[in-house]
C-alpha positions in Angstrom: 25.6 -116.9 34.5 25.9 -113.2 34.4 25.5 -111.1 37.3 22.3 -110.1 37.2 20.9 -112.6 34.6 17.5 -113.9 35.2 16.9 -117.8 34.9 14.2 -119.9 34.1 11.5 -120.9 37.2 12.1 -124.5 37.3 12.2 -126.7 39.8 16.0 -128.7 41.0 14.1 -132.2 41.3 17.3 -134.4 42.1 16.3 -136.2 45.1 15.3 -139.7 44.8 11.5 -141.2 44.2 11.2 -142.1 48.0 11.4 -139.7 51.0 10.9 -140.6 54.7 10.3 -136.9 55.8 9.8 -133.7 53.2 10.9 -130.6 55.0 9.6 -127.7 53.5 11.5 -124.4 54.1 10.7 -121.5 52.2 13.0 -119.2 53.5 16.0 -121.0 53.6 19.3 -119.4 54.6 23.0 -119.8 55.4 23.7 -119.6 59.0 27.0 -118.4 60.6 28.0 -118.9 64.2 31.0 -116.6 65.5 33.2 -116.2 68.3 34.3 -113.5 70.1 38.0 -113.0 70.8 38.2 -111.0 74.0 35.5 -111.1 77.0 35.1 -107.2 77.3 36.5 -105.4 73.7 36.6 -102.0 74.3 36.2 -100.8 70.4 33.9 -101.9 68.2 35.8 -103.5 65.6 35.9 -107.4 67.7 38.3 -109.9 66.2 36.1 -113.2 66.3 36.7 -116.8 64.9 33.8 -118.5 62.6 32.7 -121.0 64.7 30.3 -122.9 62.2 28.5 -122.6 59.0 25.3 -124.5 58.6 22.0 -124.0 56.2 19.3 -122.9 58.2 15.9 -121.4 58.0 13.7 -124.3 60.1 13.0 -126.9 58.1 16.8 -127.1 56.7 17.7 -127.7 60.3 15.6 -130.2 60.5 16.6 -131.7 57.7 20.4 -131.9 58.7 19.2 -133.2 61.8 17.1 -136.0 60.8 20.0 -136.9 58.1 22.3 -137.3 60.2 20.1 -139.7 62.4 20.2 -141.9 59.9 17.0 -140.9 57.8 15.8 -140.4 54.1 15.2 -136.7 54.4 14.4 -134.4 51.1 14.4 -130.8 51.7 12.6 -128.5 49.5 12.1 -124.7 49.2 13.5 -121.5 47.3 17.3 -121.6 46.3 18.9 -118.8 44.2 21.7 -116.5 44.0 25.3 -117.2 45.7 23.5 -117.8 49.2 21.1 -120.5 47.7 24.5 -122.3 46.4 26.2 -122.1 49.4 22.6 -123.4 51.4 22.7 -126.3 48.4 26.4 -127.4 49.0 25.5 -127.2 52.9 22.8 -129.6 52.9 24.2 -131.8 50.5 27.2 -132.2 52.7 24.5 -133.4 55.6 23.4 -136.3 53.9 20.1 -134.8 52.9 18.3 -134.9 49.9 17.2 -132.0 47.6 14.2 -130.9 45.8 14.5 -127.2 45.6 12.8 -124.4 43.7 14.6 -121.7 41.6 14.4 -118.2 41.9 15.4 -114.9 40.3 16.7 -113.5 44.0 19.3 -114.5 46.6 18.5 -116.4 49.2 19.3 -114.9 53.1 21.6 -114.8 55.6 21.8 -115.1 59.0 24.6 -114.4 62.1 25.2 -115.1 65.6 27.7 -114.0 68.0 28.9 -116.0 70.9 30.9 -114.6 73.5 34.5 -116.4 74.5 32.9 -119.2 76.1 30.4 -120.0 73.6 27.3 -118.5 74.9 24.8 -116.9 72.6 24.9 -112.8 72.6 23.2 -111.2 70.0 21.9 -113.1 65.8 20.9 -110.7 63.3 17.5 -112.1 60.7 17.4 -110.9 57.2 14.0 -111.2 55.6 14.6 -113.0 52.9 14.3 -112.9 49.2 11.1 -111.1 47.2 9.5 -114.0 45.6 6.9 -113.8 42.5 3.7 -115.4 42.4 4.9 -117.5 39.6 8.0 -118.7 41.7 5.0 -119.0 44.7 3.6 -121.7 42.5 6.1 -123.6 41.7 7.0 -124.3 45.1 3.4 -125.3 46.1 3.9 -127.5 43.1 7.0 -129.3 44.0 5.5 -129.7 47.6 2.7 -131.5 46.1 4.9 -133.9 44.0 5.6 -135.4 47.7 2.0 -137.3 47.2 3.6 -139.7 44.3 6.6 -139.8 46.0 5.8 -142.2 48.7 6.3 -140.0 51.7 5.3 -140.3 55.2 5.7 -137.1 56.7 5.5 -133.4 55.5 7.0 -130.6 58.0 5.8 -127.1 57.3 8.5 -124.6 59.1 9.7 -121.5 59.4 9.1 -117.7 58.0 7.6 -117.4 54.5 9.4 -114.7 51.7 8.3 -111.5 51.2 5.6 -111.8 48.6 4.5 -115.4 49.6 0.4 -115.1 50.7 0.0 -115.3 54.4 -1.7 -118.5 53.9 0.7 -120.4 52.0 0.8 -123.0 54.4 -2.6 -123.7 54.4 -2.6 -124.5 50.9 0.2 -126.7 50.6 -1.9 -128.9 53.5 -4.9 -128.7 51.5 -2.4 -130.2 48.7 -1.1 -133.4 50.6 -4.1 -135.0 51.4 -3.6 -138.1 53.0 -0.3 -137.2 54.3 0.3 -136.2 57.9 1.7 -132.4 58.0 4.0 -130.8 60.7 3.0 -127.1 61.2 5.6 -125.1 62.5 5.5 -121.7 62.3 4.5 -118.2 63.6 1.6 -115.6 62.9 -0.2 -115.0 60.8 1.1 -117.9 58.6 0.3 -120.3 61.3 -2.9 -118.3 61.6 -3.7 -119.6 58.5 -2.2 -122.6 58.3 -4.1 -124.3 61.6 -7.4 -123.8 59.4 -6.7 -126.6 56.9 -6.2 -129.4 60.3 -2.2 -130.2 60.1 -1.8 -133.7 62.0 0.8 -131.7 64.3 1.4 -128.1 65.6 4.3 -127.6 67.0 4.6 -123.8 68.2 6.6 -122.0 71.3 4.4 -120.2 73.8 4.3 -116.9 72.1 3.0 -118.5 69.1 0.3 -120.4 70.8 -0.9 -117.1 72.4 -0.7 -115.5 68.4 -3.4 -118.5 67.3 -5.8 -118.8 70.4 -6.3 -114.7 70.3 -7.0 -115.4 66.5 -9.8 -118.0 67.5 -10.6 -116.1 70.8 -9.4 -119.0 72.8 -8.3 -117.5 76.4 -4.4 -118.4 77.3 -4.8 -118.2 80.9 -4.1 -122.3 80.8 -1.8 -123.1 78.1 -2.7 -126.7 77.9 -6.5 -125.8 77.9 -6.3 -123.3 74.9 -4.0 -126.0 73.4 -6.9 -128.5 73.7 -9.2 -126.3 72.7 -7.3 -125.4 69.5 -6.6 -128.8 68.8 -10.5 -129.8 69.1 -11.6 -126.5 66.9 -9.2 -127.1 64.0 -9.4 -130.9 64.1 -5.4 -131.2 64.4 -4.4 -134.8 66.0 -1.8 -132.9 68.0 -0.4 -130.0 69.7 3.2 -129.6 71.0 4.5 -126.2 73.0 7.5 -126.1 73.3 8.2 -123.4 76.5 12.3 -122.9 76.7 13.6 -123.6 80.4 9.9 -124.6 81.6 10.3 -127.8 79.5 7.4 -128.5 76.4 3.8 -130.5 76.6 1.9 -132.5 74.5 -2.2 -132.5 74.1 -3.4 -135.3 72.1 -7.4 -136.6 72.0 -6.5 -138.4 75.5 -3.5 -137.6 76.9 -1.8 -134.3 78.2 1.8 -135.3 78.3 4.8 -132.3 80.1 8.6 -133.1 79.9 11.1 -130.6 82.0 14.2 -128.9 80.5 17.0 -131.2 80.8 19.7 -129.8 83.5 22.5 -128.8 80.8 24.4 -126.0 80.8 23.4 -123.7 77.8 25.3 -122.2 75.7 23.2 -121.3 72.2 19.3 -121.5 71.8 19.3 -121.1 68.3 17.9 -124.4 66.0 16.1 -125.7 70.1 13.3 -125.8 68.7 14.2 -127.7 65.5 15.6 -130.0 67.2 13.2 -130.7 69.6 11.0 -131.1 66.1 13.5 -133.3 64.9 13.7 -135.5 68.0 10.1 -136.2 68.0 10.0 -137.3 64.6 12.6 -139.6 64.5 10.6 -141.4 67.3 7.2 -141.1 65.9 8.9 -143.0 62.5 10.0 -145.5 64.6 7.0 -146.3 66.1 7.4 -144.6 69.6 4.5 -142.7 71.4 3.6 -139.3 71.9 5.4 -139.3 75.6 8.5 -141.2 74.0 8.2 -138.6 71.3 8.4 -135.7 73.8 11.5 -136.9 75.6 13.5 -137.4 72.6 12.5 -134.1 71.5 13.3 -132.8 74.7 16.9 -134.3 74.6 17.9 -133.6 71.3 17.0 -129.9 72.0 19.0 -130.0 75.1 22.1 -131.7 73.4 22.1 -128.9 70.6 21.5 -126.2 73.0 25.0 -127.4 74.8 26.7 -126.6 71.7 27.6 -123.0 70.4 26.0 -123.9 66.8 22.9 -125.8 65.8 24.9 -128.3 64.2 24.3 -132.3 64.9 24.7 -133.4 68.3 26.3 -136.6 68.9 23.6 -139.6 69.2 24.8 -140.7 72.2 24.6 -137.5 73.8 21.4 -137.1 73.2 20.5 -141.1 74.6 22.4 -139.8 77.6 20.2 -136.9 78.0 17.1 -138.6 77.3 18.2 -140.9 80.3 18.2 -138.1 82.7 14.6 -136.8 81.8 11.1 -138.2 82.0 7.5 -137.7 80.9 4.9 -136.9 83.2 1.3 -137.2 82.0 
């Protein structure tokens, strides 16, 4: 197609009919990770090596991790332009099944620069393509097809594209009645999304505070705030990640806590997505909430040890899991 020509609005639905997890990432990207060749360059032109090129956006990270662990995963979201084409190819290389919705715009790039030792220095985020109401409606319809595809879980994850309504995730959850949904997003999308009672709300501390503020919930005690949000909106489980402090999860009868694994951190990009992948892997296997939390921390630790958010060695995930514990 000539550059600048408009493609028809369509859902690229090439995924098989059954999937264990549908990962929804509206604002997908291609993520580039670079490593500097010099420790303290005295020039604005810094020689670097490309360490990794991955399909990004929170849900696409989760999709890659779960597919790498052998699960049947389908990814949906917007696909457009040369970046979208590359994103598609990277997802396919990772064993992810695709049901992408085409847009006229071009997906975003995301870049991270690490020092010579592999530790992250900077990350650059682009806001993503502007999408039309017609394109947004097409994605919503694409998500709704999960009801007919024997989908076990749906993950709604990451930022929304410019032009999408803030209540997009709330509308998506309402259309997925009967399928457990994980919501992993920041404000304002998460503030609207919780109103539709996802099965799991997964947030970091800043995101928890934003939701709590919107609901007039005190945050002097994060666990108490998470419990109040869970009760007020009818959410089964709230999971809060706190970086080096670890994470905790609150359901109707328990508060579980897990400490951060003792590792050498290089790059925290994708750490929260790895955490969610570890939790979902265990949830699908029938593990209880404590085991889900444990393996979430182990997956997150294994990814943080790397210079880029690529698939970690499952043997390393198991080693980390064996060295940490969950407390109630």
